[in-house]
C-alpha positions in Angstrom: 219.7 154.7 85.2 223.2 155.2 86.7 226.2 154.4 84.3 229.0 152.0 85.4 231.5 153.9 87.6 234.1 155.4 85.6 236.9 154.4 88.0 236.1 150.7 87.3 235.9 151.3 83.5 239.4 152.9 83.7 240.8 149.5 85.1 242.5 147.4 82.1 239.6 145.0 81.8 240.0 143.8 78.3 244.0 143.7 78.4 243.9 141.4 81.3 241.2 139.1 80.0 242.9 139.0 76.7 246.3 137.9 78.5 244.6 135.2 80.7 242.3 133.6 78.1 245.1 133.4 75.5 247.6 131.9 78.0 244.9 129.2 79.0 244.4 128.3 75.3 248.1 128.1 74.7 248.3 125.6 77.6 245.5 123.3 76.2 242.4 124.6 78.0 239.3 123.8 76.0 237.4 126.7 77.9 238.4 129.5 80.0 236.7 132.4 81.7 238.0 135.7 83.2 236.5 137.8 86.1 237.7 141.1 87.1 235.6 142.3 90.1 235.4 145.3 92.5 233.0 145.0 95.3 232.7 148.1 97.6 230.6 147.5 100.9 229.8 149.8 103.9 228.1 149.2 107.2 226.8 151.7 109.7 225.4 150.8 113.2 223.8 153.1 115.7 222.9 152.2 119.3 220.3 154.7 120.9 220.9 157.3 118.5 224.7 157.2 118.9 227.0 156.1 115.9 228.5 152.8 117.2 230.4 151.6 114.2 231.1 152.4 110.5 233.1 150.3 108.3 234.1 150.4 104.7 235.4 147.4 102.6 236.8 146.8 99.1 237.4 143.7 97.5 239.4 144.0 94.3 240.9 141.1 92.1 240.8 138.7 89.2 239.9 135.1 88.6 240.4 132.5 86.0 238.6 129.3 85.6 239.3 126.8 83.1 238.3 123.4 81.7 241.7 121.4 80.9 241.4 117.7 79.8 237.8 117.7 81.1 238.7 119.1 84.5 238.0 122.3 86.2 240.9 124.6 87.2 240.5 127.7 89.3 243.0 130.5 90.4 242.7 134.1 91.5 244.9 137.2 92.2 245.0 140.8 93.3 247.7 142.4 91.1 246.0 144.0 88.1 248.8 143.5 85.6 249.0 141.3 82.4 251.8 139.2 84.0 249.4 138.3 86.9 246.7 137.6 84.7 249.0 135.1 82.8 250.1 133.8 86.1 246.6 133.0 87.4 245.8 131.4 84.2 248.8 129.2 84.4 247.8 128.3 88.0 244.1 127.4 87.0 245.5 125.2 84.3 247.8 123.5 86.9 245.0 123.0 89.4 243.0 121.2 86.5 245.9 118.9 85.9 246.4 118.2 89.5 242.9 117.3 90.1 242.5 115.4 86.9 243.2 111.9 88.4 240.3 112.3 90.9 237.9 113.5 88.3 235.4 110.7 87.2 233.1 112.8 85.0 234.5 115.0 82.1 233.2 118.6 82.4 231.0 119.7 79.5 228.9 122.8 79.5 225.5 123.6 78.0 225.5 126.0 75.2 224.9 129.7 75.6 224.6 132.7 73.0 227.5 134.9 72.6 227.1 138.3 74.1 229.8 140.6 72.9 230.9 143.5 75.0 227.4 144.3 76.6 226.8 146.5 79.6 224.0 145.8 82.3 223.2 148.2 85.4 220.8 147.4 88.2 217.8 149.8 88.9 218.7 152.4 91.5 218.8 155.9 91.8 221.5 157.0 94.4 224.7 154.8 95.0 224.4 154.3 98.8 228.4 153.8 99.2 229.3 157.1 97.4 226.9 159.3 99.2 228.5 161.3 102.2 228.5 159.4 105.4 227.4 162.3 107.5 224.2 162.5 105.5 223.4 158.9 105.9 224.1 159.0 109.8 222.1 162.0 110.3 219.0 160.2 108.7 219.6 157.1 110.6 219.9 159.1 114.0 216.7 160.9 113.0 214.9 157.4 112.5 216.3 156.2 115.9 215.3 159.5 117.7 211.7 158.9 116.7 211.4 155.4 118.0 213.6 155.8 121.0 211.4 159.0 122.1 208.3 156.8 122.3 206.9 155.7 125.7 207.9 152.3 126.4 210.9 151.9 124.1 214.2 151.3 126.2 216.6 150.9 123.2 217.0 151.2 119.6 219.5 149.5 117.3 219.8 150.8 113.5 221.9 148.9 111.0 222.4 149.3 107.3 224.6 147.6 104.9 225.3 148.9 101.5 227.1 147.2 98.5 228.3 148.4 95.2 229.5 145.5 92.8 231.2 146.0 89.6 232.1 143.1 87.4 233.9 142.5 84.1 233.6 139.1 82.5 235.0 137.5 79.4 235.2 133.7 78.2 236.9 131.7 75.3 233.5 131.3 73.5 233.5 135.2 72.7 231.1 136.7 75.4 232.2 139.7 77.4 230.2 142.0 79.6 230.4 144.7 82.2 227.9 145.0 85.0 227.1 146.9 88.1 224.8 145.9 91.0 223.7 148.1 94.0 221.9 146.8 96.9 220.9 147.7 100.4 219.9 146.2 103.6 218.3 148.2 106.4 217.1 147.1 110.0 215.7 149.1 112.8 215.0 147.4 116.1 213.2 148.6 119.1 213.6 147.0 122.5 211.3 147.2 125.6 212.6 146.1 129.0 210.4 145.6 132.0 212.4 146.7 134.9 210.4 145.0 137.6 210.5 141.5 136.0 213.6 141.7 133.7 211.5 140.6 130.7 212.3 142.1 127.6 211.2 141.9 123.8 212.0 143.4 120.5 210.2 144.6 117.7 212.1 145.1 114.2 211.2 146.9 110.9 209.9 144.7 108.0 211.8 146.5 105.3 213.4 143.9 103.4 216.9 144.1 101.7 216.5 145.3 98.3 218.3 145.9 95.0 217.9 149.6 95.3 220.1 152.6 96.4 219.8 155.2 99.3 216.5 156.4 97.8 215.1 153.3 99.6 215.8 154.8 102.9 214.1 158.2 102.1 210.7 156.6 101.1 211.2 155.1 97.7 209.9 151.5 97.9 209.0 151.5 101.7 207.0 153.9 103.8 209.5 154.5 106.8 207.4 157.2 108.4 204.4 154.9 108.8 206.4 152.0 110.1 208.5 153.9 112.5 205.3 155.6 113.8 203.9 152.3 114.5 206.6 150.4 115.9 206.4 151.4 119.5 202.7 150.6 119.8 203.2 147.1 118.2 206.1 146.6 120.8 203.8 147.7 123.6 201.1 145.4 122.7 203.4 142.5 122.2 204.9 143.1 125.7 201.3 142.8 127.2 200.0 139.8 124.9 198.9 136.6 126.4 201.1 133.6 125.4 199.6 131.3 122.6 198.0 128.1 123.3 199.6 125.4 121.2 197.5 123.5 118.8 196.3 123.7 115.2 195.3 126.9 113.8 194.5 128.4 110.2 197.3 131.0 109.3 197.2 133.9 107.3 201.0 134.7 106.6 202.1 138.1 105.6 204.8 138.3 102.9 207.0 139.9 105.2 207.3 136.4 107.1 206.4 134.1 104.3 209.6 134.9 102.3 211.7 133.1 104.7 209.9 130.0 104.5 210.0 130.1 100.6 213.7 130.7 100.8 214.3 127.6 103.3 211.7 125.3 102.0 211.7 126.0 98.4 214.7 128.0 97.3 217.3 125.8 98.7 215.3 122.5 98.0 215.2 123.3 94.3 218.9 124.0 93.9 220.0 121.0 91.7 223.3 120.7 93.3 221.5 119.8 96.6 219.2 117.4 94.9 221.9 115.5 93.3 224.0 115.3 96.4 227.0 117.6 95.2 226.2 120.0 97.9 225.8 118.3 101.3 228.1 119.8 104.1 226.7 123.5 104.2 222.9 123.0 105.1 222.4 119.8 103.5 221.0 118.1 100.4 217.2 118.3 99.4 214.2 115.8 99.5 213.2 117.2 96.1 215.4 114.7 94.3 215.7 114.8 90.2 213.6 111.6 90.0 210.6 113.4 91.6 210.7 116.1 88.8 207.1 116.3 87.2 205.6 114.1 89.8 206.3 115.5 93.3 203.2 117.3 94.7 204.9 120.0 96.4 202.0 121.9 97.5 198.4 122.7 96.6 197.1 123.5 93.1 197.3 127.3 94.0 201.2 127.3 94.3 202.9 128.7 91.5 206.7 129.4 92.0 209.0 130.8 89.6 212.9 131.4 89.6 213.8 134.6 88.3 217.1 136.6 87.7 215.4 139.4 85.9 212.7 140.9 88.3 213.3 144.7 89.0 215.1 145.4 92.3 215.7 141.7 93.3 218.8 141.1 95.0 219.6 137.9 92.8 218.7 140.0 89.6 221.7 140.0 86.9 222.2 140.9 83.4 224.6 137.9 83.0 225.7 135.1 85.5 229.3 134.2 86.2 229.3 131.8 83.3 228.1 134.1 80.8 224.5 133.2 80.9 221.6 135.8 80.3 219.2 136.3 83.2 215.9 134.5 82.7 212.6 133.6 84.4 211.1 129.9 84.7 208.7 127.7 86.5 209.9 125.7 89.6 206.6 124.7 90.8 203.5 124.8 88.6 200.0 124.1 89.9 201.7 122.5 93.0 203.9 120.0 91.1 207.8 120.3 91.0 208.7 121.2 87.5 212.0 122.8 87.5 215.4 123.4 89.3 217.9 126.0 89.6 220.9 125.1 87.5 224.3 125.9 86.1 225.9 125.1 82.7 227.4 121.9 83.6 224.4 120.4 85.6 222.0 121.8 82.6 224.2 119.8 80.2 224.6 116.5 82.3 220.9 116.4 83.0 219.4 117.9 79.8 217.2 115.1 79.1 215.6 115.1 82.4 215.3 118.6 82.6 213.8 118.9 79.2 216.1 121.8 78.2 219.7 122.1 77.2 220.2 125.4 78.6 221.3 126.8 82.0 219.1 129.2 83.6 221.7 131.5 84.7 222.4 130.4 88.4 226.1 130.7 88.6 227.7 133.1 91.1 230.8 133.8 93.1 230.7 136.3 96.0 234.1 137.6 95.4 236.8 137.4 92.9 238.9 135.1 95.1 236.0 132.5 94.8 235.0 130.0 92.3 231.5 130.2 90.9 229.0 127.8 92.4 225.2 127.3 91.8 223.4 130.1 93.6 219.7 130.7 94.3 217.8 132.9 91.8 215.1 135.2 93.1 212.5 132.3 93.9 208.7 133.7 94.4 205.2 132.5 95.1 203.2 134.3 92.3 200.0 136.2 93.6 196.6 135.2 92.0 195.1 137.5 89.2 192.3 139.4 90.8 192.9 137.5 94.1 191.9 138.5 97.4 193.3 141.2 99.8 194.8 140.5 103.1 191.9 141.5 105.1 189.8 139.3 102.8 192.0 136.3 103.7 191.7 137.1 107.4 188.0 137.3 107.1 187.9 133.7 105.9 189.3 132.5 109.1 187.3 131.8 112.1 190.2 130.7 114.7 193.5 131.4 113.5 196.8 133.6 113.6 197.9 136.5 111.2 201.9 136.4 111.0 203.9 139.3 110.3 207.8 139.7 109.9 210.5 137.1 110.2 212.5 136.1 113.2 214.1 132.8 113.9 213.9 129.5 111.9 214.8 126.2 111.8 214.7 123.3 109.0 216.3 120.0 108.7 219.2 119.0 106.3 216.9 117.8 103.5 214.8 121.2 103.7 211.9 119.2 104.9 211.1 119.4 108.5 210.9 122.9 109.8 209.5 125.6 112.1 209.5 129.4 111.7 208.7 132.4 114.2 207.9 136.0 113.5 207.7 139.6 114.6 204.1 140.0 115.3 201.3 137.5 115.9 197.5 138.7 115.8 194.8 136.3 116.9 192.1 136.0 114.3 188.7 135.4 115.7 185.7 135.2 113.6 187.5 136.9 110.7 188.8 139.8 112.5 192.1 140.6 114.3 191.8 140.2 118.0 195.0 141.5 119.7 198.6 140.1 119.6 199.9 136.8 120.8 203.3 135.8 122.1 205.7 132.8 121.8 204.2 131.5 118.6 206.2 129.2 116.2 204.6 127.3 113.2 205.8 123.8 112.5 205.1 121.4 109.6 206.9 119.4 106.8 207.4 121.2 103.5 204.8 119.4 101.4 202.3 119.3 104.3 202.7 123.1 104.8 202.5 124.1 101.1 199.7 121.5 100.7 197.6 123.1 103.3 197.6 126.6 101.3 194.0 127.2 100.3 194.4 130.7 98.9 197.0 133.4 97.9 196.4 137.0 97.8 196.0 139.4 94.6 199.1 141.5 93.2 198.0 144.3 95.8 199.5 142.1 98.6 202.6 141.0 96.9 206.1 142.1 98.5 209.5 141.3 97.6 211.5 140.2 100.6 214.8 138.6 100.9 218.4 138.5 102.6 221.8 139.7 101.9 223.6 136.8 103.4 222.5 133.5 102.2 225.4 131.0 102.9 226.6 128.0 100.8 229.7 126.2 99.9 233.0 125.4 101.4 235.0 127.8 101.7 231.8 129.7 102.6 230.3 132.1 100.2 227.4 134.7 100.9 224.8 135.5 98.3 222.0 138.1 98.2 218.5 136.8 97.2 215.0 138.1 96.9 211.7 136.1 97.5 208.4 137.7 96.3 205.0 136.5 97.5 201.6 137.6 98.4 199.8 137.0 101.7 198.4 133.4 101.7 195.9 131.3 103.8 197.0 127.9 105.2 194.6 125.6 107.1 195.1 123.6 110.2 198.9 124.2 110.8 200.5 123.2 113.9 201.5 126.0 116.4 204.1 125.5 119.1 204.2 127.6 122.3 207.9 128.4 122.2 208.3 129.3 126.0 207.0 126.0 126.8 209.2 124.1 124.3 212.2 125.8 125.8 211.4 124.3 129.3 210.4 127.7 130.8 
């Protein structure tokens, strides 16, 4: 496993933390925490095998958050000196003092064991940010060339985002850690254009972003050779496919599509700040309110959903969160019933009696040193069935249905309840066998009806860890990376819309 970058370890982490925490204590803070972060990111884009853009970014700074007189205070800075650390601590205390008159609920935090100067590094092999750019561009050009040379492909877009994140954290309880995370998000899109009619369509790769390094782009964790070879044929078939007839169908949904439905209808809905109404402006609240814990029938009995901050290569996998809480795994939905939420230390303490635990499950995160930690999503995943069926066996159970692969557009309401989703490829299922592609497909349902219609989930051999690099939340807006694992799954009698007809075309 890689070691923490030496240039980050050379920064005066402990000196800055000691100065900030001591100053906060001297000013009367009952709790204080310090973060020093460096986030290096790179994006590379090609259009038709030609480099279109390449960008490097670095976000480096420090932050202090305090509880003073029962009220949060937060401040951040960029100068890495003890004088700046002291100034930022003073500003954080001042923010708490200014905010105190409008705070009606004194802040108390759930307890957490002390972790003394520990280190954690995510699972990857090759740091994508440090690799020579020419080497990366050469590989992406080769991938673009392969698809662009195929008959029927008019254009190819390639984009890769890489992130290398280093963090040092310390709090007044005695915990401190240094951790390093690497993640990568690739996409290749093939475009076909009918020059006679002007009609066009696209076909994207399904490789999800992952907590991996550049080795992911060369075949570790994803078979690029196989997918790139098949992409032009899938696109040609899609261009010639008939438009779907709206109605009710049985669906077999591939994990490359289902992960996004999990994200929107379960991941966001089980964030406790949304369920409590604390988060409302950015993407709304949640129908899964706290009074429904232990009683809400979220889905069918085969529905087992976990929150997880520990799974290998997960985008939301951490050693410790931004409140000093160790990564954990826990149940959100068990046998179809809502049994848990994603919480931070404050919400865990306030709602301990209802939640049945006095400990946070480690879901606090800030996307930069300039932002305050907020409750963020864990890797929320649908578990496969031990010894469960293959995707082919699930398809074999369907007389008249659709097999859906890859994600595309989506829409969901402000309570995470009414939704519709599209995809990359839609295959007609006739008498248990695939019967060619369809076009213009979207599936529509309410969250509980949809998950209640899930008859079966595939076995571990069908399980894929999908996800996104850019989950948005909060004001000012923060972006978080999160994975969602799931197997293939079979759903009965789901409403299918024809998107072209719905658009009035």
